[in-house]
C-alpha positions in Angstrom: 63.9 -68.4 -50.9 62.3 -67.1 -47.8 60.5 -63.7 -47.9 62.7 -61.0 -46.5 61.4 -57.6 -45.3 63.7 -54.6 -45.4 63.7 -51.4 -43.4 65.8 -48.3 -43.5 68.4 -47.8 -40.8 69.1 -44.3 -39.4 72.0 -44.1 -41.8 69.6 -45.0 -44.7 67.1 -42.3 -43.5 70.0 -39.8 -43.4 71.0 -40.8 -46.9 67.5 -40.1 -48.2 67.5 -36.6 -46.5 71.0 -35.5 -47.4 72.0 -37.3 -50.7 75.7 -38.0 -49.9 76.4 -39.3 -53.4 77.2 -42.7 -51.9 74.6 -44.5 -53.9 73.3 -44.4 -57.5 69.9 -43.1 -58.6 68.6 -46.7 -59.0 69.8 -47.6 -55.6 68.2 -44.5 -54.2 64.9 -45.4 -55.9 64.9 -48.8 -54.1 65.9 -47.2 -50.8 62.9 -44.9 -51.1 60.6 -47.8 -51.6 61.8 -49.7 -48.5 59.3 -49.1 -45.8 59.6 -51.9 -43.3 56.6 -53.8 -44.6 57.3 -54.8 -48.2 59.2 -58.0 -48.8 61.8 -58.3 -51.4 59.5 -60.1 -53.9 57.2 -57.0 -53.9 60.2 -54.8 -54.7 61.3 -57.1 -57.5 57.7 -57.0 -59.0 57.6 -53.2 -58.8 61.0 -52.8 -60.6 61.4 -55.8 -63.0 64.0 -54.0 -65.1 66.4 -53.5 -62.1 68.5 -56.1 -60.4 66.8 -55.5 -57.1 68.5 -58.3 -55.1 72.0 -57.1 -55.9 71.1 -53.5 -54.9 69.5 -54.7 -51.7 72.7 -56.6 -50.8 74.7 -53.4 -51.5 72.4 -51.2 -49.4 72.5 -53.7 -46.6 76.4 -53.9 -46.8 76.5 -50.1 -46.6 74.4 -50.2 -43.5 71.5 -48.3 -45.1 69.0 -51.1 -44.6 68.3 -54.0 -42.3 66.6 -57.2 -43.2 64.4 -59.6 -41.3 62.0 -62.5 -42.0 58.3 -62.0 -41.1 58.8 -64.5 -38.3 61.7 -62.5 -36.8 59.6 -59.3 -36.9 56.7 -61.1 -35.3 59.0 -62.5 -32.5 60.4 -59.0 -31.9 56.9 -57.5 -31.6 55.4 -60.1 -29.3 58.2 -60.6 -26.8 57.3 -58.6 -23.7 59.0 -60.6 -20.9 62.2 -59.7 -19.1 65.6 -61.0 -20.1 66.8 -63.9 -17.9 70.4 -63.8 -19.0 72.9 -61.7 -17.0 75.3 -59.8 -19.1 79.0 -60.5 -18.9 80.1 -57.2 -17.4 83.8 -57.8 -17.9 83.3 -58.5 -21.6 80.9 -55.5 -21.9 83.5 -53.2 -20.3 86.3 -54.5 -22.7 84.0 -53.9 -25.7 83.1 -50.4 -24.5 86.8 -49.5 -24.3 87.4 -50.9 -27.8 84.4 -48.9 -29.1 85.6 -45.7 -27.5 89.2 -46.2 -28.8 87.8 -46.7 -32.4 85.6 -43.6 -32.0 88.6 -41.6 -31.0 90.5 -42.7 -34.1 87.6 -41.9 -36.4 87.1 -38.5 -34.9 90.8 -37.5 -34.9 91.2 -38.4 -38.5 87.9 -36.7 -39.4 88.9 -33.5 -37.7 92.2 -33.4 -39.5 91.1 -34.3 -43.0 87.3 -34.0 -43.5 86.2 -31.0 -41.5 83.3 -30.0 -39.3 80.3 -31.3 -41.4 81.7 -34.8 -41.5 82.7 -34.5 -37.8 79.1 -33.7 -36.8 77.7 -36.4 -39.1 80.0 -39.1 -37.8 79.6 -38.0 -34.1 75.9 -38.6 -34.6 76.3 -42.0 -36.2 78.9 -43.1 -33.7 76.7 -42.2 -30.8 74.4 -45.0 -31.7 77.1 -47.7 -31.9 76.8 -50.3 -29.1 78.7 -53.2 -30.6 81.9 -53.5 -32.5 80.0 -55.0 -35.5 78.0 -51.7 -35.8 81.2 -49.9 -37.0 81.5 -51.7 -40.4 79.1 -49.5 -42.4 80.3 -46.3 -40.7 83.9 -47.1 -41.3 83.1 -47.9 -44.9 81.4 -44.6 -45.5 84.2 -42.7 -43.7 86.9 -44.4 -45.8 85.0 -43.6 -49.0 84.7 -40.0 -48.0 88.4 -39.8 -47.2 89.4 -41.4 -50.5 87.0 -39.1 -52.5 88.6 -36.1 -50.8 92.1 -37.3 -51.9 93.2 -38.8 -48.6 93.7 -42.4 -49.5 96.7 -42.9 -47.1 94.7 -41.5 -44.2 91.8 -43.7 -45.1 94.0 -46.9 -45.2 95.8 -46.0 -42.0 92.6 -44.9 -40.2 90.8 -48.2 -41.2 93.8 -50.2 -39.9 93.8 -48.3 -36.6 90.1 -48.8 -36.1 90.4 -52.5 -36.8 93.3 -52.7 -34.3 91.3 -50.8 -31.7 88.4 -53.1 -32.1 90.5 -56.3 -31.9 92.5 -55.3 -28.7 
């Protein structure tokens, strides 16, 4: 298995600062140890009594961490030249419309059911979304918050509406 290096995302850093209750104490312990330079073998050695790999996968699925191989990190750091590929502006415009429609769904449901704290938190998270794929961890957290607040129907409907907005 290739060495994988993990780093916290902005959502992961926010989880450390605010303790949303989304992750367990063991998961939080591993999230605290992720620093962008340790590979997963080092984490496994540090915590032999914990199933580190399973927790890393969960943290990554929740959007709290990113992973990269040492080669990918090196390639990201050494590339300094300009991009030679022209973006597909028509596709970019379509994706921006989809993203905006999904943002509106999330914010409307949040205003109605979750209140101002979640509204501010989600507005901050959604401001960094540039691709439809970036919505997955945000929508997952949002759905969990709605369900924990007793709004299962709103969560299900909202998730369907976001999915529809991103696929149009």
